[in-house]
Phi, psi and omega in degrees: 000135182264149178263148171285133181292134177293144182230150177263348183282150176263004186299323178289340183267353180283131181249346182260161180277111185251357180103353175290152188300317181295321178290321180298314179303315182293318179294317182297324179288329183281332185232065184296333183285342183266357184255123174225156179285154177290153182297322179300318179293317183295316180297320177298316181292323178293320179299313180299320181292318178299314180296327177294318179296320179293318178297318182293319178293324175297318176296321178297319180288330180274349180281160177285149180267141179235146183271119174269127187053057186293337178283343177253028183290330184271348182286135176244352177239098180289141175103339182259121178286145180244000000 
């Protein structure tokens, strides 16, 4: 049987929200509907996603095209031998 480690901290014994990080994390976990990201953070992430999409599109367009299954390009009914 394992023993609980003794702690000198009172953080575990606090039941009210005091502004400490641990208390805030607990409150945030219990109240997800009251927690929202800041507008600045949301705007930053939207900008990053747009930039990422532009870069991905540029990579796709600059890459070489390869023919997948080039010998079956004329077949329009898979599974039937002709």
